[in-house]
Structures are given as structure tokens and as C-alpha cells.
A tleap script that builds the chain and sets N, CA, C and O, in Angstrom:
source leaprc.protein.ff14SB
mol = sequence {
  NMET SER SER MET LYS LYS GLU ASN LEU LYS
  GLU PHE LYS ILE LEU ALA ASN ARG LEU PHE
  GLU LEU ARG GLU LEU TYR HIE TYR THR GLN
  MET ASP VAL ALA ALA GLU LEU GLY VAL SER
  TYR GLN SER TYR GLN ALA TYR GLU ARG GLY
  ILE ALA VAL PRO THR LEU GLN ASN PHE ILE
  LYS LEU ALA LYS PHE TYR ASP VAL SER LEU
  ASP TYR LEU VAL GLY ARG ASP ASP CILE
}
set mol.1.N position { -4.376 38.852 69.117 }
set mol.1.CA position { -4.374 37.563 69.446 }
set mol.1.C position { -5.379 36.969 70.138 }
set mol.1.O position { -5.973 37.410 71.122 }
set mol.2.N position { -5.586 35.607 69.381 }
set mol.2.CA position { -6.910 35.068 69.772 }
set mol.2.C position { -6.943 34.482 71.310 }
set mol.2.O position { -5.893 34.391 71.946 }
set mol.3.N position { -7.944 34.173 71.753 }
set mol.3.CA position { -8.009 33.789 73.377 }
set mol.3.C position { -7.168 32.588 73.322 }
set mol.3.O position { -6.237 32.587 74.127 }
set mol.4.N position { -7.289 31.505 72.510 }
set mol.4.CA position { -6.531 30.433 72.496 }
set mol.4.C position { -5.056 30.625 72.639 }
set mol.4.O position { -4.426 29.991 73.485 }
set mol.5.N position { -4.562 31.370 71.939 }
set mol.5.CA position { -3.231 31.730 71.981 }
set mol.5.C position { -2.765 32.318 73.209 }
set mol.5.O position { -1.659 32.034 73.669 }
set mol.6.N position { -3.637 33.204 73.816 }
set mol.6.CA position { -3.380 33.960 75.074 }
set mol.6.C position { -3.363 33.074 76.121 }
set mol.6.O position { -2.581 33.170 77.067 }
set mol.7.N position { -4.322 32.080 75.974 }
set mol.7.CA position { -4.280 30.973 77.284 }
set mol.7.C position { -3.077 29.986 77.086 }
set mol.7.O position { -2.623 29.411 78.074 }
set mol.8.N position { -2.517 29.759 75.767 }
set mol.8.CA position { -1.358 28.825 75.629 }
set mol.8.C position { -0.361 29.593 76.151 }
set mol.8.O position { 0.271 28.984 77.014 }
set mol.9.N position { 0.096 30.944 75.904 }
set mol.9.CA position { 0.914 31.515 76.459 }
set mol.9.C position { 1.034 31.705 77.762 }
set mol.9.O position { 2.145 31.815 78.280 }
set mol.10.N position { -0.146 31.770 78.486 }
set mol.10.CA position { -0.131 31.835 79.988 }
set mol.10.C position { 0.003 30.545 80.515 }
set mol.10.O position { 0.286 30.523 81.713 }
set mol.11.N position { -0.138 29.304 79.874 }
set mol.11.CA position { 0.367 28.063 80.361 }
set mol.11.C position { 1.661 27.730 80.162 }
set mol.11.O position { 2.227 26.966 80.943 }
set mol.12.N position { 2.322 28.295 79.028 }
set mol.12.CA position { 3.637 28.049 79.001 }
set mol.12.C position { 4.443 28.854 79.936 }
set mol.12.O position { 5.541 28.386 80.237 }
set mol.13.N position { 4.037 30.158 80.528 }
set mol.13.CA position { 4.664 31.001 81.256 }
set mol.13.C position { 4.554 30.119 82.840 }
set mol.13.O position { 5.558 30.065 83.550 }
set mol.14.N position { 3.637 29.657 83.148 }
set mol.14.CA position { 3.223 28.898 84.424 }
set mol.14.C position { 3.957 27.904 84.249 }
set mol.14.O position { 4.523 27.623 85.306 }
set mol.15.N position { 4.319 26.997 83.138 }
set mol.15.CA position { 5.149 25.808 83.091 }
set mol.15.C position { 6.352 26.343 83.412 }
set mol.15.O position { 6.958 25.861 84.370 }
set mol.16.N position { 6.941 27.484 82.636 }
set mol.16.CA position { 8.217 27.789 82.817 }
set mol.16.C position { 8.459 28.355 84.329 }
set mol.16.O position { 9.579 28.327 84.841 }
set mol.17.N position { 7.669 28.708 84.788 }
set mol.17.CA position { 7.758 29.195 86.125 }
set mol.17.C position { 7.918 28.119 87.227 }
set mol.17.O position { 8.758 28.113 88.127 }
set mol.18.N position { 7.022 27.282 86.999 }
set mol.18.CA position { 6.943 25.799 87.914 }
set mol.18.C position { 8.257 25.128 87.770 }
set mol.18.O position { 8.875 24.755 88.767 }
set mol.19.N position { 8.735 24.950 86.491 }
set mol.19.CA position { 9.931 24.083 86.319 }
set mol.19.C position { 11.154 24.826 87.160 }
set mol.19.O position { 11.998 24.211 87.812 }
set mol.20.N position { 11.085 26.283 87.020 }
set mol.20.CA position { 12.305 26.882 87.707 }
set mol.20.C position { 12.164 26.824 89.214 }
set mol.20.O position { 13.137 26.827 89.967 }
set mol.21.N position { 10.744 26.766 89.667 }
set mol.21.CA position { 10.765 26.705 91.024 }
set mol.21.C position { 10.997 25.383 91.585 }
set mol.21.O position { 11.672 25.191 92.596 }
set mol.22.N position { 10.372 24.396 90.847 }
set mol.22.CA position { 10.730 22.966 91.441 }
set mol.22.C position { 12.244 22.720 91.287 }
set mol.22.O position { 12.795 22.125 92.213 }
set mol.23.N position { 12.955 23.092 90.265 }
set mol.23.CA position { 14.401 22.922 90.130 }
set mol.23.C position { 15.137 23.782 91.400 }
set mol.23.O position { 15.981 23.245 92.118 }
set mol.24.N position { 14.761 24.996 91.551 }
set mol.24.CA position { 15.406 25.635 92.608 }
set mol.24.C position { 15.170 25.022 94.190 }
set mol.24.O position { 16.027 24.948 95.071 }
set mol.25.N position { 13.789 24.621 94.263 }
set mol.25.CA position { 13.471 23.820 95.563 }
set mol.25.C position { 14.355 22.666 95.839 }
set mol.25.O position { 14.803 22.433 96.962 }
set mol.26.N position { 14.575 22.009 94.877 }
set mol.26.CA position { 15.449 20.720 94.959 }
set mol.26.C position { 17.043 20.881 94.608 }
set mol.26.O position { 17.800 19.917 94.500 }
set mol.27.N position { 17.402 22.141 94.459 }
set mol.27.CA position { 18.697 22.253 94.356 }
set mol.27.C position { 19.443 21.797 93.129 }
set mol.27.O position { 20.671 21.723 93.166 }
set mol.28.N position { 18.763 21.486 92.040 }
set mol.28.CA position { 19.421 20.923 90.786 }
set mol.28.C position { 19.753 22.170 89.777 }
set mol.28.O position { 19.077 23.198 89.742 }
set mol.29.N position { 20.715 21.956 89.096 }
set mol.29.CA position { 21.002 22.713 87.954 }
set mol.29.C position { 20.172 22.431 86.904 }
set mol.29.O position { 19.498 21.404 86.823 }
set mol.30.N position { 20.209 23.560 85.871 }
set mol.30.CA position { 19.593 23.054 84.507 }
set mol.30.C position { 20.354 21.913 83.889 }
set mol.30.O position { 19.709 21.027 83.328 }
set mol.31.N position { 21.585 21.856 83.936 }
set mol.31.CA position { 22.191 20.720 83.330 }
set mol.31.C position { 21.934 19.384 83.937 }
set mol.31.O position { 22.144 18.389 83.244 }
set mol.32.N position { 21.438 19.238 85.336 }
set mol.32.CA position { 21.139 18.321 85.908 }
set mol.32.C position { 19.720 17.570 85.300 }
set mol.32.O position { 19.595 16.423 84.870 }
set mol.33.N position { 18.749 18.608 85.424 }
set mol.33.CA position { 17.519 18.393 84.777 }
set mol.33.C position { 17.458 17.971 83.451 }
set mol.33.O position { 16.741 17.036 83.097 }
set mol.34.N position { 18.217 18.650 82.651 }
set mol.34.CA position { 18.793 18.156 81.179 }
set mol.34.C position { 19.002 16.772 80.982 }
set mol.34.O position { 18.349 15.995 80.286 }
set mol.35.N position { 20.180 16.526 81.813 }
set mol.35.CA position { 20.632 15.138 81.796 }
set mol.35.C position { 19.532 14.056 82.153 }
set mol.35.O position { 19.452 12.970 81.579 }
set mol.36.N position { 18.726 14.466 83.132 }
set mol.36.CA position { 17.751 13.527 83.530 }
set mol.36.C position { 16.609 13.264 82.325 }
set mol.36.O position { 16.074 12.169 82.153 }
set mol.37.N position { 16.387 14.228 81.680 }
set mol.37.CA position { 15.544 14.295 80.483 }
set mol.37.C position { 16.185 13.696 79.226 }
set mol.37.O position { 15.473 13.210 78.348 }
set mol.38.N position { 17.561 13.725 79.124 }
set mol.38.CA position { 18.244 13.250 77.897 }
set mol.38.C position { 17.956 14.443 76.832 }
set mol.38.O position { 17.725 14.147 75.660 }
set mol.39.N position { 17.970 15.597 77.198 }
set mol.39.CA position { 17.867 16.849 76.107 }
set mol.39.C position { 19.212 17.484 76.598 }
set mol.39.O position { 19.881 17.202 77.592 }
set mol.40.N position { 19.443 18.519 75.518 }
set mol.40.CA position { 20.490 19.533 75.755 }
set mol.40.C position { 20.133 20.530 76.741 }
set mol.40.O position { 18.965 20.840 76.972 }
set mol.41.N position { 21.313 21.118 77.424 }
set mol.41.CA position { 21.154 22.015 78.315 }
set mol.41.C position { 20.095 23.333 77.707 }
set mol.41.O position { 19.148 23.852 78.300 }
set mol.42.N position { 20.576 23.612 76.472 }
set mol.42.CA position { 19.841 24.621 75.783 }
set mol.42.C position { 18.206 24.267 75.479 }
set mol.42.O position { 17.296 25.083 75.329 }
set mol.43.N position { 18.145 23.092 75.444 }
set mol.43.CA position { 16.768 22.874 75.185 }
set mol.43.C position { 15.943 23.110 76.565 }
set mol.43.O position { 14.900 23.756 76.666 }
set mol.44.N position { 16.597 22.483 77.541 }
set mol.44.CA position { 15.951 22.469 78.952 }
set mol.44.C position { 15.660 24.051 79.329 }
set mol.44.O position { 14.616 24.476 79.822 }
set mol.45.N position { 16.775 24.787 78.997 }
set mol.45.CA position { 16.958 26.326 79.435 }
set mol.45.C position { 15.597 26.939 78.787 }
set mol.45.O position { 14.854 27.716 79.387 }
set mol.46.N position { 15.380 26.432 77.379 }
set mol.46.CA position { 14.232 27.147 76.615 }
set mol.46.C position { 12.877 26.753 77.382 }
set mol.46.O position { 11.930 27.540 77.352 }
set mol.47.N position { 12.790 25.560 78.053 }
set mol.47.CA position { 11.550 25.282 78.817 }
set mol.47.C position { 11.497 26.090 80.034 }
set mol.47.O position { 10.361 26.368 80.417 }
set mol.48.N position { 12.523 26.546 80.757 }
set mol.48.CA position { 12.216 27.595 81.546 }
set mol.48.C position { 12.238 28.933 81.347 }
set mol.48.O position { 11.982 29.718 82.260 }
set mol.49.N position { 12.517 29.277 80.248 }
set mol.49.CA position { 12.236 30.630 79.629 }
set mol.49.C position { 10.970 30.722 79.084 }
set mol.49.O position { 10.544 31.871 78.961 }
set mol.50.N position { 10.137 29.668 78.666 }
set mol.50.CA position { 8.919 29.714 78.266 }
set mol.50.C position { 8.907 29.881 76.700 }
set mol.50.O position { 7.890 30.197 76.081 }
set mol.51.N position { 10.041 29.658 76.159 }
set mol.51.CA position { 9.952 29.638 74.530 }
set mol.51.C position { 9.845 28.374 74.106 }
set mol.51.O position { 9.624 28.293 72.897 }
set mol.52.N position { 9.928 27.312 74.706 }
set mol.52.CA position { 9.715 25.953 73.977 }
set mol.52.C position { 8.960 25.081 75.165 }
set mol.52.O position { 8.948 25.454 76.338 }
set mol.53.N position { 8.420 24.038 74.762 }
set mol.53.CA position { 7.605 23.103 75.607 }
set mol.53.C position { 8.349 21.864 75.423 }
set mol.53.O position { 8.933 21.650 74.361 }
set mol.54.N position { 8.366 20.955 76.480 }
set mol.54.CA position { 8.585 19.774 76.234 }
set mol.54.C position { 8.046 18.956 75.523 }
set mol.54.O position { 6.854 19.205 75.342 }
set mol.55.N position { 8.535 17.786 74.876 }
set mol.55.CA position { 7.646 16.932 74.438 }
set mol.55.C position { 6.660 16.229 75.371 }
set mol.55.O position { 6.982 16.297 76.557 }
set mol.56.N position { 5.498 15.549 75.094 }
set mol.56.CA position { 4.957 14.734 75.821 }
set mol.56.C position { 5.691 13.805 76.544 }
set mol.56.O position { 5.425 13.727 77.743 }
set mol.57.N position { 6.567 13.069 76.084 }
set mol.57.CA position { 7.333 12.132 76.787 }
set mol.57.C position { 8.195 12.824 77.993 }
set mol.57.O position { 8.263 12.335 79.121 }
set mol.58.N position { 8.788 13.932 77.625 }
set mol.58.CA position { 9.673 14.558 78.460 }
set mol.58.C position { 8.608 15.537 79.623 }
set mol.58.O position { 9.002 15.874 80.740 }
set mol.59.N position { 7.541 15.797 79.191 }
set mol.59.CA position { 6.403 16.334 80.015 }
set mol.59.C position { 6.210 15.314 81.282 }
set mol.59.O position { 6.334 15.697 82.446 }
set mol.60.N position { 5.918 14.079 80.944 }
set mol.60.CA position { 5.739 13.054 81.835 }
set mol.60.C position { 6.820 12.778 82.599 }
set mol.60.O position { 6.620 12.554 83.793 }
set mol.61.N position { 8.046 12.740 82.126 }
set mol.61.CA position { 9.174 12.531 83.025 }
set mol.61.C position { 9.488 13.626 83.774 }
set mol.61.O position { 10.213 13.364 84.733 }
set mol.62.N position { 9.115 14.988 83.620 }
set mol.62.CA position { 9.352 16.061 84.576 }
set mol.62.C position { 8.195 15.848 85.659 }
set mol.62.O position { 8.373 16.218 86.820 }
set mol.63.N position { 7.316 15.400 85.357 }
set mol.63.CA position { 6.272 15.378 86.451 }
set mol.63.C position { 6.624 14.137 87.369 }
set mol.63.O position { 6.419 14.189 88.582 }
set mol.64.N position { 7.182 12.977 86.729 }
set mol.64.CA position { 7.688 11.864 87.524 }
set mol.64.C position { 9.073 12.404 88.482 }
set mol.64.O position { 9.289 12.059 89.644 }
set mol.65.N position { 9.854 13.263 87.721 }
set mol.65.CA position { 11.075 13.464 88.458 }
set mol.65.C position { 10.773 14.321 89.737 }
set mol.65.O position { 11.329 14.068 90.805 }
set mol.66.N position { 9.874 15.340 89.590 }
set mol.66.CA position { 9.540 16.154 90.631 }
set mol.66.C position { 8.329 15.527 91.555 }
set mol.66.O position { 7.772 16.112 92.484 }
set mol.67.N position { 8.128 14.560 91.209 }
set mol.67.CA position { 6.680 13.899 91.882 }
set mol.67.C position { 5.486 14.630 91.911 }
set mol.67.O position { 4.729 14.512 92.875 }
set mol.68.N position { 5.191 15.466 90.851 }
set mol.68.CA position { 3.905 16.436 90.631 }
set mol.68.C position { 3.005 15.931 89.638 }
set mol.68.O position { 3.398 15.051 88.872 }
set mol.69.N position { 1.793 16.407 89.560 }
set mol.69.CA position { 0.998 15.958 88.415 }
set mol.69.C position { 1.216 16.842 87.308 }
set mol.69.O position { 1.853 17.866 87.555 }
set mol.70.N position { 0.750 16.619 85.946 }
set mol.70.CA position { 0.984 17.374 84.937 }
set mol.70.C position { 0.015 18.516 84.944 }
set mol.70.O position { 0.298 19.553 84.343 }
set mol.71.N position { -1.098 18.380 85.585 }
set mol.71.CA position { -1.772 19.828 85.991 }
set mol.71.C position { -1.209 20.603 86.772 }
set mol.71.O position { -1.416 21.799 86.565 }
set mol.72.N position { -0.417 20.269 87.792 }
set mol.72.CA position { 0.390 20.975 88.570 }
set mol.72.C position { 1.326 21.813 87.555 }
set mol.72.O position { 1.309 23.043 87.602 }
set mol.73.N position { 1.989 21.252 86.811 }
set mol.73.CA position { 3.084 21.725 85.907 }
set mol.73.C position { 2.477 22.823 84.991 }
set mol.73.O position { 3.270 23.696 84.636 }
set mol.74.N position { 1.248 22.912 84.570 }
set mol.74.CA position { 0.827 23.919 83.863 }
set mol.74.C position { -0.324 24.700 84.781 }
set mol.74.O position { -1.128 25.358 84.120 }
set mol.75.N position { -0.452 24.705 85.842 }
set mol.75.CA position { -1.168 25.629 86.695 }
set mol.75.C position { -2.452 25.199 86.742 }
set mol.75.O position { -3.157 26.132 87.127 }
set mol.76.N position { -3.059 24.258 86.537 }
set mol.76.CA position { -4.376 23.852 86.578 }
set mol.76.C position { -4.641 23.287 88.072 }
set mol.76.O position { -5.807 23.134 88.437 }
set mol.77.N position { -3.676 23.008 88.850 }
set mol.77.CA position { -3.826 22.247 90.025 }
set mol.77.C position { -2.556 22.817 90.964 }
set mol.77.O position { -1.491 23.198 90.478 }
set mol.78.N position { -2.823 22.806 92.207 }
set mol.78.CA position { -1.738 23.128 93.255 }
set mol.78.C position { -1.330 21.773 93.962 }
set mol.78.O position { -1.950 20.710 94.001 }
set mol.79.N position { -0.224 22.085 94.458 }
set mol.79.CA position { 0.371 20.718 95.285 }
set mol.79.C position { -0.518 20.572 96.439 }
set mol.79.O position { -0.342 19.656 97.242 }
savepdb mol mol.pdb
quit
């Protein structure tokens, strides 16, 4: 596996973990966040499992929803 792919996988895993942690912190369900984004429960669940990534539009919505930066979501910055 190339280093670029490894780096992407690492960022996807960080994104998945951060989405889970933020959702738990604010006591939302996956269905709550999915509804906020306008995506299916299964789509949002895939984000938290690290097997899919949000569209850019939904990525931005997530950052606004949780009041964090995009860099925070992918692990390039801490709160």
C-alpha cells in the first residue's frame, strides 16, 4: 500500500473516531446527526465506521454542527 493510501486511511479512521466522540459528547444518536445532514442513517453510520466519507458539503455541515474546524475533524488540529 502506498504511503498516500495509508495516510488517507489514517485520516478516515481519525474522522470516524472524532465523529463518534463528538456525537457521544453531545448525546446525539446517529439518526439525529443523519437527519441534520439530510443523509440516511446508513450513510452516517458508514462515516463513523470509517468506510465512507462525507461529501464536502456534509463535511462542512458537520464542522458547523459541532462547532469545530475541518482540521479538527481529520486530526490535523486539536480543540
